[in-house]
N, C-alpha and C positions, 0 to 999 in steps of 0.2 A: 480696362487694364490689359496690356498685352500678355500673352502666355509666355512663360519662361521656356527656354530651350532645354532639351534633355541634357542632363549632366551625368557624367560618370562619377561614381563614388565607390568606396571600398567598405566592405562589411566584414567584421570578425566572425568567423565560422563557429566560434565557441560561445560568445556572449551577445552577439548581435550589434556591437558597437559600430557606428557608421562615421565615416570621414571622407572628405573630398580629396584627401591626399593619401597616398600609399603609406603604410606603416609596417615596419618589421616586427615590432613588439606592440601588442594591443595595450593602449593606455588604460583600458578599463579592467581587463582580467589578467593582463601580464603574460599571455601566451604569445609564442613566437610563430611567425609565418602562417598566420591565420587570415590574412587579408584577402578577400575575394572581390574581384572587380565586377560591378554591375552598373546598370543604367537606371536613372530615375524616370518617373512618369511625368507627363506634362502637367503643369499646375495652372489652374484657372483662378479667376478672381474669387475670393472666399465669399460665401453668403452669410447673412446674419444668423446668429445663434440665439435661440429662445431659451431663457432660463426659467426654471420652475421654482416658485417660492417654497421654502422649507416648511411652511405652514399648510401646504396643500394636503388634501386627504388622499390616502392611498387605498387601492383595492387589494383585498386579501387574495393571494395567489394560492389556488388549491393544487396540491401536489398530485401527480398522477401515479396511482398504485396499480401493480400488475399481479399476476399469479406467481411471479418470482420474488417472494418476500425477502430473501436474503439480499438480493441485488438492490431492492428498494431501500432496505435498511442502511446499506453502505452509502447510498446516495443521499441519505438524510430523511428517512421515512417517506420515500417516494421521489419521483422525478419532477424537478422544478421546470415549468415551461420556460423556454428561452435560455436554458443553461447549456453550456458547452463543456463536454466531458472528454478528457484525454485518457484512454485506456492503454497502458503500456505493459510490456512483458517480453520475455525472451522468445526465440523462435520455437514453434511447436508447443507452446505452453497452453494454448487453447483460447487465445483472444478472439479469433474469428468465430469459433464455436459458441463461446459465451455470448458474443454480441448478436449472432444470428438468433439465438434462443430468446434474448431479451427483445430484439426487434420484432420477433413474432408475437411475444407477449404484449408489446405495445400496440401491435396492429389490431388488437381487439377493440381499440378505441378510435382508430382512424388510420390514415395512410402513413406508412413508414417506407422510406426510400433507403435501400442498401446499395452503396456504390463501391464496387470492388475493383481496385486497380492491380491486384496481384493474381486474380483468377478470372477465367472467362465465365460467361453466363452459364455455360454447360457445367463447368466445374462447381460453381456456386449452387446451381440447381441440384446437382448430385449430392452435395452436402445437406441441402435443405431436405431432400427426400430421405436421406439417411437419418437425420435428426427428427424427422416427422414434424416439421414446423411450417408446413405449407399454409399460407393464408392469402386470400384474395387481395388484401390491403398491403401485403408485403411485396414491394416492387423492387426489382433488381436491375442493375446496370453495370457495365464495365467501362463506361466513359469516365476519363479522369480529368477532363477539362473543367475546371471549377466554374468558369463563366457559362459554359453550355449547360452544365448541370443545374445551376441555380436559375438560369433563365427558362429552363424547360419545365420547372415546377409551377403549375398554374394555380393551384390552391395550396394553402398553408397546411403542410402535413403535421403529424404528431412529432415525428423525429426523422433525422437524417443520420446515416452511418457511413463514414468514409473509412475504407479499409484498403490502404492505410494513408495517413497524411503525407508520408514520404513519396507516395506515387502520384499525388494530385499536383496539377500545375495550372498556371494561368497563361492563356495564349497571348496576353499582352506583354509578356516579359520574355527577354531573350535568354535568361538564365536556364541552366539545365534542371530537369526534374529532380527533386530531392536536395537541391542546393539550399543554402541558408535563405537567400532572397526569395526563392519560390515558396518555401515553406512558410515564411513570415507573411508574404503577400496573400497566400491562400488562406492562412489562418485569420488574417484581418478580415477578409471577405466573409469567411464562415461566421466569425463572431458578430459582424455587423448584420448579417442575415438573421442570425438567431435572435439578436436583441430587438430587431425591428419587426419581426414576424411572430415571435413567441414560439418558434419551433426549436425543440431541443436537438442538439447535434452531438454525436459521438464520433471521436476521431481515434482510430487505432494507431499506435505509435510503436516503432521498433526501439530497442535499446542497444547501447554499445557494449563492447566487451567488458568494460568496467561497471556496467549496470546503469548508466545514465541514459536518459531518453535521447535518441539521435536527433540532431538538429540544434538550432539556437536555443539558449537557455530561456529566451523571452517567450518561447512557446508555452512553457509551464506557467509563466506569469499571466498570459493572456486568457487562459481558460479558467473556468470556474472550479472545476474538479479534476484532480489527477488520481487515477486508480492504477495500482500495480497488481498484476496477476503473477504470483510467484509459486514456486514449488519445484520439487526434484523432477527433471525431465522424464526419468524412467519410473517415477512413482505416479499413481493415479490421483494423488491428493493435490488440490490447488487452493491457494489462499488469495482472496481478493482484498487488497488493503487500500483504504483511502488515505493518501499522503497529503492531499489538500482538498478542502471542501468549503466553499463559501456559504453553503446552505445546510451544513450538518457538521457533526463532530469528525475530527481527523482521527487517524489510527483505528477507525472502524474496520472490522474485517468480516468477511463471509467465507465459509469453508465449503469446498465442492469436492466431489469424487468424479474424476473424468473417466467416463466409460464410452463404449462404442455408440450408445444412443445419445451421448452428450454429457453436459455438466449436471450432476445430480447434487442438489443442495443437501447439506448436513446441518440441520437446525440445532443440534445439541453437540457441538464440537468438544465439550469437556470429556465426553465419553471416549473420544479417540486420542486426545492429547494426554490423558492421565491413565496410567495403568494401576488401577486400584489393587490388583492382586500381587503386584511386585513388592516383595518385602526383603529382597536381597540387600546386602550392604552396598552403599553408594547411591541409594535411591531416596528422594525426598519429594514430598508433594507441596505445591503452593497454589495460590489463586492470584491471577493477574487480571488487570482490566485493560481491555482493548476497545477503545471508543466508548460505547454505551453498554457493553456486555462484559461479564466476568467469565473467565475461563480457568478451569483447573488444569494444571500442567504437572508433568513429572520430570524432575531434574535428575539426570543420571551422571555419576562421576566414576572414574576409574583412576586409581593411583598405583603406579608400579615403580619399583626401584630402578633408578637410572644408572646405567653402567657406562655412560659416555661422559664427555667433558661438561656439557651443559644440559640441564633438564628441559623437557618439552612441555609446552603449555598450549593445548589446542581446545578451542571452544566451538561448538556448533549450535547455533540458535541463540548465542549470547556473545556480546562484544568481548574480544580477547582481552582488552584492557581491564574489564570488570573481573574477569577470571584471575588475572594477575594480581589485582588488588585484593580480592577475597582470599586467594591462596596465601598471600603474605599475612593477611589478618588471622587466618586459621593457625598459621605457624606461630604467630606472636601471642595470641590470647588463649588458645586451646591446647598448648603444649604438644602440638602435632607438627613435627619438623618435616616439611616437604621440600627442603632445599635439594635433596638428592633423589627426588621422585619425579617421574613424568606424570603429568595431570591431564586427563582428557575429560571433557564435559559435553553432554548432549542433552538438548531439550527434546523430549520424545514427540514425534509427530511432525517434525520439520518446522515448527513455529519459531519465529524470530522474536525474542523477548527483549523489550527495552524498559519494562516496568521495574522500578527499583524495589517493588514489593517482593520480588523473587530472591533478593539478596540473602535473606535468612535461610531459605531452602538450599541455596548453593553452598552456604557455610555448613549446614547440616549434612548435606550429601558428601562434601569433602571429608568431614570428620568421620562419617560413617564408613567411607571407603578406606581411609587411612587406618582406622582402628578395627576394621572388619566387624563392625557392630550393626545390629539391626534395630531400627526404631520400631516401637509398637505400631501395629496396623491402625489405620484410620486416624493418622496424625498429619496435620498440615502446618507448614511454617510460612508466616506472612509478616514481612517487615523489611524496612531498609536498614542496612548496617553501615555505621560510620567507621572512620578509621580509628576511633577510640574504642571500638568493640561494643558500643552501645546500640541497642535496637530501637529504631525510631518508627513512629507511626506513619502510615501511608493513607492516601485519600480513599474514599468510598469503601470504608471498612465494613459497613453494614451489608453492602452488596456482596462483598467477598465472603463474609461469614455465611450469608444466606446460601451462596453457591456451594460452599464447603459442606454445609449441613444437608443440602439437597442431594449431594453426591455420597452421603453416608459418612462423612468425617465426624469423629466423636471428640477429638481434641485439637483445637486451633491454638497454636502458640504464636504470640505476636507481642507488640509493645504494650506495656502496662498503661500507656496513656495514648489516646483516650480509652477509658474503660468501656469495654463492649461485653454484652452478655454472651455466654458460651465461649469466652476467650480466656486462655491462660496467659496472664500478663507477665512479661519478663523485662528486665532492664538491660541485660548484657547477653552476648552470645554464649558465654559460659553458663549462665543461668538457663538459657533456652535449651541447651543440650542436656543439662541436668534434669530439667522438668520433663523433657521429652522421653528420656530414658527411664524415668521413674513412672511414667504413665499417668501423672496427675492430670485431672480434668478441672 
């Protein structure tokens, strides 16, 4: 069969949709003016594909564990051979520092190649020396040609690290480095290499101003795991969160303290997310579940009289829509009228909470701030709150209660169903507030 000639086609820079004709509006994602012209590669006659029967026996894959236990846990109790991991985060958040440390930890079991397209070898070596992660098996390069890099690796290493995927390019394409077609082509080659050799690959990725990973959306679909490193730029605390993981639970997190010598793991984050000594009005304690671990958090609220036309509702660490809903619920069921009050909410420590189990703590904190009342110390609120004012049970209650007791909580207020030992069961938010103020256990 004769080879087909090169054809020009157009790719959407947002979603990766491909067409042989130019388009103003992408038929797939609906965005305008995202068509980028590129050229296709030569196609040869296809070879036969071998299929494996579903009754075939499989070999158990042993995960690789390192001295960085928190990173291993986020990946799903260790690194799976042949997996492709995308690590994203804002500029200066510590992506390169974290990956250099993990690459050095992996180098204890074999060769690890670190390819940096953003720094020279001298700059990378300077960082390696500062972090104290020198290893004979940790090999560095600043070559960003993906074809040259993969062809230069003679034996199968433990892992490859590309810093970053936006700087890698394929010499067989005419597109610019960082373009949609280049990123997609390089990722295809990286994924194929990882799956055929069993080498794990890490790709560091940049994010856009709105927080999305720069490049085509298909990039996230092609990899096995997507990790986000987040945190306040001027704060030393960093949170690594698994947004996608084919080999472990999603929403798993690891907490680090970024210092001069690198990322320091915090194995017990409940002690930094919850201020057990704070008993001022507007504070409430809860226990949320992130992946396979439970964390104690401190919800802080502040309500002030509004002297303008419309009240302000600002939430940090919680979706603003949830704050609006719970504020209306407090006004309706607890006789606390917040229509003419500004409401501010903060989850201590910079953690972003999506667990509905924190709803009852938000309600309690709003009531406490508006009424200027203190709850008894060592009290925690766990439960989802419906629009009818009823407190509903949440999953993994035993694990939450165990964490609360470990941290010294004496009174856990939650839904009456299912019944749990050491839990004060309530049916409504009004009953929850009443039982908390009375101090009943």
